[in-house]
PDB file of N, CA, C and O in Angstrom:
ATOM      1  N   MET A   1       0.848  -1.151   0.000  1.00  0.00           N
ATOM      2  CA  MET A   1       0.000   0.000   0.000  1.00  0.00           C
ATOM      3  C   MET A   1       0.903   1.225   0.000  1.00  0.00           C
ATOM      4  O   MET A   1       1.957   1.233   0.636  1.00  0.00           O
ATOM      5  N   GLY A   2       0.493   2.228  -0.698  1.00  0.00           N
ATOM      6  CA  GLY A   2       1.210   3.494  -0.698  1.00  0.00           C
ATOM      7  C   GLY A   2       0.268   4.618  -0.308  1.00  0.00           C
ATOM      8  O   GLY A   2      -0.953   4.483  -0.397  1.00  0.00           O
ATOM      9  N   LEU A   3       0.834   5.700   0.115  1.00  0.00           N
ATOM     10  CA  LEU A   3       0.027   6.830   0.542  1.00  0.00           C
ATOM     11  C   LEU A   3       0.733   8.113   0.140  1.00  0.00           C
ATOM     12  O   LEU A   3       1.910   8.309   0.444  1.00  0.00           O
ATOM     13  N   THR A   4       0.016   8.972  -0.535  1.00  0.00           N
ATOM     14  CA  THR A   4       0.520  10.298  -0.867  1.00  0.00           C
ATOM     15  C   THR A   4      -0.398  11.305  -0.204  1.00  0.00           C
ATOM     16  O   THR A   4      -1.618  11.232  -0.352  1.00  0.00           O
ATOM     17  N   SER A   5       0.171  12.225   0.512  1.00  0.00           N
ATOM     18  CA  SER A   5      -0.604  13.241   1.209  1.00  0.00           C
ATOM     19  C   SER A   5      -0.245  14.606   0.644  1.00  0.00           C
ATOM     20  O   SER A   5       0.930  14.964   0.553  1.00  0.00           O
ATOM     21  N   ILE A   6      -1.270  15.367   0.265  1.00  0.00           N
ATOM     22  CA  ILE A   6      -1.062  16.690  -0.318  1.00  0.00           C
ATOM     23  C   ILE A   6      -1.793  17.705   0.536  1.00  0.00           C
ATOM     24  O   ILE A   6      -2.965  17.528   0.866  1.00  0.00           O
ATOM     25  N   GLY A   7      -1.095  18.767   0.889  1.00  0.00           N
ATOM     26  CA  GLY A   7      -1.693  19.840   1.667  1.00  0.00           C
ATOM     27  C   GLY A   7      -1.272  21.184   1.131  1.00  0.00           C
ATOM     28  O   GLY A   7      -0.532  21.268   0.150  1.00  0.00           O
ATOM     29  N   ASP A   8      -1.743  22.241   1.776  1.00  0.00           N
ATOM     30  CA  ASP A   8      -1.374  23.595   1.372  1.00  0.00           C
ATOM     31  C   ASP A   8       0.029  23.957   1.835  1.00  0.00           C
ATOM     32  O   ASP A   8       0.594  24.962   1.402  1.00  0.00           O
ATOM     33  N   SER A   9       0.588  23.138   2.715  1.00  0.00           N
ATOM     34  CA  SER A   9       1.959  23.346   3.193  1.00  0.00           C
ATOM     35  C   SER A   9       2.544  21.982   3.526  1.00  0.00           C
ATOM     36  O   SER A   9       1.803  21.015   3.704  1.00  0.00           O
ATOM     37  N   PRO A  10       3.858  21.899   3.611  1.00  0.00           N
ATOM     38  CA  PRO A  10       4.454  20.618   4.016  1.00  0.00           C
ATOM     39  C   PRO A  10       3.937  20.131   5.376  1.00  0.00           C
ATOM     40  O   PRO A  10       3.737  18.932   5.570  1.00  0.00           O
ATOM     41  N   GLN A  11       3.723  21.052   6.309  1.00  0.00           N
ATOM     42  CA  GLN A  11       3.229  20.666   7.630  1.00  0.00           C
ATOM     43  C   GLN A  11       1.806  20.120   7.557  1.00  0.00           C
ATOM     44  O   GLN A  11       1.482  19.142   8.230  1.00  0.00           O
ATOM     45  N   GLN A  12       0.957  20.746   6.743  1.00  0.00           N
ATOM     46  CA  GLN A  12      -0.409  20.256   6.600  1.00  0.00           C
ATOM     47  C   GLN A  12      -0.410  18.871   5.954  1.00  0.00           C
ATOM     48  O   GLN A  12      -1.177  18.002   6.367  1.00  0.00           O
ATOM     49  N   ALA A  13       0.431  18.656   4.957  1.00  0.00           N
ATOM     50  CA  ALA A  13       0.524  17.338   4.331  1.00  0.00           C
ATOM     51  C   ALA A  13       0.983  16.295   5.347  1.00  0.00           C
ATOM     52  O   ALA A  13       0.465  15.179   5.359  1.00  0.00           O
ATOM     53  N   GLN A  14       1.936  16.639   6.187  1.00  0.00           N
ATOM     54  CA  GLN A  14       2.416  15.719   7.213  1.00  0.00           C
ATOM     55  C   GLN A  14       1.321  15.422   8.234  1.00  0.00           C
ATOM     56  O   GLN A  14       1.170  14.280   8.666  1.00  0.00           O
ATOM     57  N   ASP A  15       0.563  16.437   8.618  1.00  0.00           N
ATOM     58  CA  ASP A  15      -0.533  16.239   9.573  1.00  0.00           C
ATOM     59  C   ASP A  15      -1.602  15.311   9.007  1.00  0.00           C
ATOM     60  O   ASP A  15      -2.105  14.437   9.712  1.00  0.00           O
ATOM     61  N   ILE A  16      -1.949  15.499   7.734  1.00  0.00           N
ATOM     62  CA  ILE A  16      -2.928  14.635   7.083  1.00  0.00           C
ATOM     63  C   ILE A  16      -2.403  13.210   7.032  1.00  0.00           C
ATOM     64  O   ILE A  16      -3.129  12.264   7.338  1.00  0.00           O
ATOM     65  N   TYR A  17      -1.148  13.054   6.647  1.00  0.00           N
ATOM     66  CA  TYR A  17      -0.516  11.738   6.589  1.00  0.00           C
ATOM     67  C   TYR A  17      -0.590  11.057   7.945  1.00  0.00           C
ATOM     68  O   TYR A  17      -0.977   9.891   8.030  1.00  0.00           O
ATOM     69  N   ASN A  18      -0.225  11.766   9.007  1.00  0.00           N
ATOM     70  CA  ASN A  18      -0.229  11.190  10.349  1.00  0.00           C
ATOM     71  C   ASN A  18      -1.635  10.755  10.770  1.00  0.00           C
ATOM     72  O   ASN A  18      -1.793   9.713  11.407  1.00  0.00           O
ATOM     73  N   LYS A  19      -2.661  11.546  10.419  1.00  0.00           N
ATOM     74  CA  LYS A  19      -4.037  11.181  10.761  1.00  0.00           C
ATOM     75  C   LYS A  19      -4.458   9.906  10.028  1.00  0.00           C
ATOM     76  O   LYS A  19      -5.091   9.029  10.615  1.00  0.00           O
ATOM     77  N   VAL A  20      -4.106   9.807   8.750  1.00  0.00           N
ATOM     78  CA  VAL A  20      -4.468   8.619   7.977  1.00  0.00           C
ATOM     79  C   VAL A  20      -3.779   7.383   8.545  1.00  0.00           C
ATOM     80  O   VAL A  20      -4.410   6.337   8.695  1.00  0.00           O
ATOM     81  N   ILE A  21      -2.506   7.492   8.859  1.00  0.00           N
ATOM     82  CA  ILE A  21      -1.767   6.365   9.437  1.00  0.00           C
ATOM     83  C   ILE A  21      -2.392   5.937  10.759  1.00  0.00           C
ATOM     84  O   ILE A  21      -2.513   4.743  11.030  1.00  0.00           O
ATOM     85  N   LYS A  22      -2.785   6.897  11.579  1.00  0.00           N
ATOM     86  CA  LYS A  22      -3.407   6.580  12.871  1.00  0.00           C
ATOM     87  C   LYS A  22      -4.712   5.806  12.675  1.00  0.00           C
ATOM     88  O   LYS A  22      -4.962   4.822  13.372  1.00  0.00           O
ATOM     89  N   VAL A  23      -5.542   6.247  11.728  1.00  0.00           N
ATOM     90  CA  VAL A  23      -6.810   5.555  11.471  1.00  0.00           C
ATOM     91  C   VAL A  23      -6.554   4.159  10.924  1.00  0.00           C
ATOM     92  O   VAL A  23      -7.205   3.207  11.351  1.00  0.00           O
ATOM     93  N   LEU A  24      -5.615   4.015   9.983  1.00  0.00           N
ATOM     94  CA  LEU A  24      -5.297   2.701   9.438  1.00  0.00           C
ATOM     95  C   LEU A  24      -4.792   1.761  10.530  1.00  0.00           C
ATOM     96  O   LEU A  24      -5.171   0.591  10.570  1.00  0.00           O
ATOM     97  N   ASP A  25      -3.943   2.270  11.405  1.00  0.00           N
ATOM     98  CA  ASP A  25      -3.442   1.454  12.503  1.00  0.00           C
ATOM     99  C   ASP A  25      -4.580   1.004  13.423  1.00  0.00           C
ATOM    100  O   ASP A  25      -4.615  -0.146  13.860  1.00  0.00           O
ATOM    101  N   GLN A  26      -5.510   1.919  13.714  1.00  0.00           N
ATOM    102  CA  GLN A  26      -6.639   1.572  14.577  1.00  0.00           C
ATOM    103  C   GLN A  26      -7.532   0.533  13.919  1.00  0.00           C
ATOM    104  O   GLN A  26      -7.999  -0.391  14.586  1.00  0.00           O
ATOM    105  N   GLU A  27      -7.773   0.669  12.637  1.00  0.00           N
ATOM    106  CA  GLU A  27      -8.674  -0.231  11.928  1.00  0.00           C
ATOM    107  C   GLU A  27      -8.068  -1.602  11.670  1.00  0.00           C
ATOM    108  O   GLU A  27      -8.801  -2.566  11.444  1.00  0.00           O
ATOM    109  N   THR A  28      -6.760  -1.706  11.699  1.00  0.00           N
ATOM    110  CA  THR A  28      -6.113  -2.989  11.401  1.00  0.00           C
ATOM    111  C   THR A  28      -5.506  -3.651  12.628  1.00  0.00           C
ATOM    112  O   THR A  28      -4.740  -4.606  12.499  1.00  0.00           O
ATOM    113  N   ARG A  29      -5.834  -3.159  13.807  1.00  0.00           N
ATOM    114  CA  ARG A  29      -5.364  -3.820  15.040  1.00  0.00           C
ATOM    115  C   ARG A  29      -5.856  -5.249  15.057  1.00  0.00           C
ATOM    116  O   ARG A  29      -6.922  -5.550  14.521  1.00  0.00           O
ATOM    117  N   SER A  30      -5.090  -6.129  15.667  1.00  0.00           N
ATOM    118  CA  SER A  30      -5.435  -7.547  15.686  1.00  0.00           C
ATOM    119  C   SER A  30      -6.702  -7.842  16.486  1.00  0.00           C
ATOM    120  O   SER A  30      -7.310  -8.893  16.287  1.00  0.00           O
ATOM    121  N   ASP A  31      -7.119  -6.947  17.386  1.00  0.00           N
ATOM    122  CA  ASP A  31      -8.328  -7.203  18.167  1.00  0.00           C
ATOM    123  C   ASP A  31      -9.580  -6.619  17.512  1.00  0.00           C
ATOM    124  O   ASP A  31     -10.662  -6.671  18.096  1.00  0.00           O
ATOM    125  N   ASN A  32      -9.449  -6.072  16.326  1.00  0.00           N
ATOM    126  CA  ASN A  32     -10.591  -5.503  15.616  1.00  0.00           C
ATOM    127  C   ASN A  32     -11.080  -6.534  14.598  1.00  0.00           C
ATOM    128  O   ASN A  32     -10.564  -6.611  13.483  1.00  0.00           O
ATOM    129  N   HIS A  33     -12.091  -7.334  14.999  1.00  0.00           N
ATOM    130  CA  HIS A  33     -12.568  -8.413  14.143  1.00  0.00           C
ATOM    131  C   HIS A  33     -14.027  -8.225  13.747  1.00  0.00           C
ATOM    132  O   HIS A  33     -14.724  -9.209  13.501  1.00  0.00           O
ATOM    133  N   ASP A  34     -14.499  -6.999  13.680  1.00  0.00           N
ATOM    134  CA  ASP A  34     -15.884  -6.745  13.293  1.00  0.00           C
ATOM    135  C   ASP A  34     -15.959  -6.599  11.774  1.00  0.00           C
ATOM    136  O   ASP A  34     -15.711  -5.523  11.229  1.00  0.00           O
ATOM    137  N   PHE A  35     -16.302  -7.694  11.101  1.00  0.00           N
ATOM    138  CA  PHE A  35     -16.396  -7.695   9.655  1.00  0.00           C
ATOM    139  C   PHE A  35     -17.851  -7.684   9.188  1.00  0.00           C
ATOM    140  O   PHE A  35     -18.140  -8.059   8.052  1.00  0.00           O
ATOM    141  N   SER A  36     -18.762  -7.257  10.055  1.00  0.00           N
ATOM    142  CA  SER A  36     -20.184  -7.293   9.717  1.00  0.00           C
ATOM    143  C   SER A  36     -20.505  -6.443   8.495  1.00  0.00           C
ATOM    144  O   SER A  36     -21.448  -6.752   7.767  1.00  0.00           O
ATOM    145  N   ALA A  37     -19.754  -5.393   8.258  1.00  0.00           N
ATOM    146  CA  ALA A  37     -20.010  -4.545   7.100  1.00  0.00           C
ATOM    147  C   ALA A  37     -19.754  -5.295   5.798  1.00  0.00           C
ATOM    148  O   ALA A  37     -20.280  -4.911   4.754  1.00  0.00           O
ATOM    149  N   PHE A  38     -18.952  -6.360   5.844  1.00  0.00           N
ATOM    150  CA  PHE A  38     -18.605  -7.107   4.646  1.00  0.00           C
ATOM    151  C   PHE A  38     -19.370  -8.420   4.520  1.00  0.00           C
ATOM    152  O   PHE A  38     -19.095  -9.207   3.614  1.00  0.00           O
ATOM    153  N   SER A  39     -20.329  -8.669   5.416  1.00  0.00           N
ATOM    154  CA  SER A  39     -20.984  -9.976   5.442  1.00  0.00           C
ATOM    155  C   SER A  39     -21.736 -10.291   4.153  1.00  0.00           C
ATOM    156  O   SER A  39     -21.861 -11.462   3.795  1.00  0.00           O
ATOM    157  N   GLY A  40     -22.232  -9.295   3.458  1.00  0.00           N
ATOM    158  CA  GLY A  40     -22.967  -9.538   2.223  1.00  0.00           C
ATOM    159  C   GLY A  40     -22.135  -9.337   0.980  1.00  0.00           C
ATOM    160  O   GLY A  40     -22.675  -9.301  -0.126  1.00  0.00           O
ATOM    161  N   TYR A  41     -20.840  -9.205   1.138  1.00  0.00           N
ATOM    162  CA  TYR A  41     -19.962  -8.904   0.005  1.00  0.00           C
ATOM    163  C   TYR A  41     -19.059 -10.086  -0.288  1.00  0.00           C
ATOM    164  O   TYR A  41     -18.434 -10.637   0.618  1.00  0.00           O
ATOM    165  N   SER A  42     -18.989 -10.471  -1.532  1.00  0.00           N
ATOM    166  CA  SER A  42     -18.077 -11.529  -1.948  1.00  0.00           C
ATOM    167  C   SER A  42     -16.823 -10.885  -2.524  1.00  0.00           C
ATOM    168  O   SER A  42     -16.886 -10.184  -3.534  1.00  0.00           O
ATOM    169  N   PHE A  43     -15.709 -11.119  -1.895  1.00  0.00           N
ATOM    170  CA  PHE A  43     -14.457 -10.552  -2.373  1.00  0.00           C
ATOM    171  C   PHE A  43     -14.000 -11.299  -3.624  1.00  0.00           C
ATOM    172  O   PHE A  43     -14.039 -12.529  -3.658  1.00  0.00           O
ATOM    173  N   PRO A  44     -13.571 -10.576  -4.640  1.00  0.00           N
ATOM    174  CA  PRO A  44     -13.126 -11.251  -5.860  1.00  0.00           C
ATOM    175  C   PRO A  44     -11.824 -12.018  -5.620  1.00  0.00           C
ATOM    176  O   PRO A  44     -10.929 -11.559  -4.910  1.00  0.00           O
ATOM    177  N   VAL A  45     -11.750 -13.181  -6.226  1.00  0.00           N
ATOM    178  CA  VAL A  45     -10.551 -13.998  -6.125  1.00  0.00           C
ATOM    179  C   VAL A  45     -10.090 -14.285  -7.540  1.00  0.00           C
ATOM    180  O   VAL A  45     -10.877 -14.728  -8.376  1.00  0.00           O
ATOM    181  N   ALA A  46      -8.825 -14.037  -7.811  1.00  0.00           N
ATOM    182  CA  ALA A  46      -8.268 -14.321  -9.130  1.00  0.00           C
ATOM    183  C   ALA A  46      -7.048 -15.207  -8.955  1.00  0.00           C
ATOM    184  O   ALA A  46      -6.186 -14.930  -8.121  1.00  0.00           O
ATOM    185  N   TRP A  47      -6.976 -16.251  -9.724  1.00  0.00           N
ATOM    186  CA  TRP A  47      -5.849 -17.171  -9.661  1.00  0.00           C
ATOM    187  C   TRP A  47      -5.039 -17.019 -10.935  1.00  0.00           C
ATOM    188  O   TRP A  47      -5.588 -17.011 -12.037  1.00  0.00           O
ATOM    189  N   ASP A  48      -3.760 -16.902 -10.779  1.00  0.00           N
ATOM    190  CA  ASP A  48      -2.870 -16.844 -11.921  1.00  0.00           C
ATOM    191  C   ASP A  48      -2.387 -18.263 -12.211  1.00  0.00           C
ATOM    192  O   ASP A  48      -1.485 -18.766 -11.542  1.00  0.00           O
ATOM    193  N   GLU A  49      -2.981 -18.895 -13.196  1.00  0.00           N
ATOM    194  CA  GLU A  49      -2.674 -20.292 -13.493  1.00  0.00           C
ATOM    195  C   GLU A  49      -1.426 -20.453 -14.340  1.00  0.00           C
ATOM    196  O   GLU A  49      -1.055 -21.580 -14.670  1.00  0.00           O
ATOM    197  N   HIS A  50      -0.768 -19.363 -14.699  1.00  0.00           N
ATOM    198  CA  HIS A  50       0.400 -19.442 -15.575  1.00  0.00           C
ATOM    199  C   HIS A  50       1.709 -19.542 -14.819  1.00  0.00           C
ATOM    200  O   HIS A  50       2.767 -19.602 -15.445  1.00  0.00           O
ATOM    201  N   ASN A  51       1.677 -19.561 -13.503  1.00  0.00           N
ATOM    202  CA  ASN A  51       2.920 -19.649 -12.722  1.00  0.00           C
ATOM    203  C   ASN A  51       3.321 -21.064 -12.466  1.00  0.00           C
ATOM    204  O   ASN A  51       4.343 -21.310 -11.824  1.00  0.00           O
TER     205      ASN A  51
END
């Protein structure tokens, strides 16, 4: 995953970046197992049979 943060100043871009990282860290903690929002969604699976 990559992240590019753009702001009106370097400090604003850094602040936005830090907020996004904090939210991603909170959402991906190992004790966060609430997947109810995805219960009706089938994730696509693609197999590369040429390897």
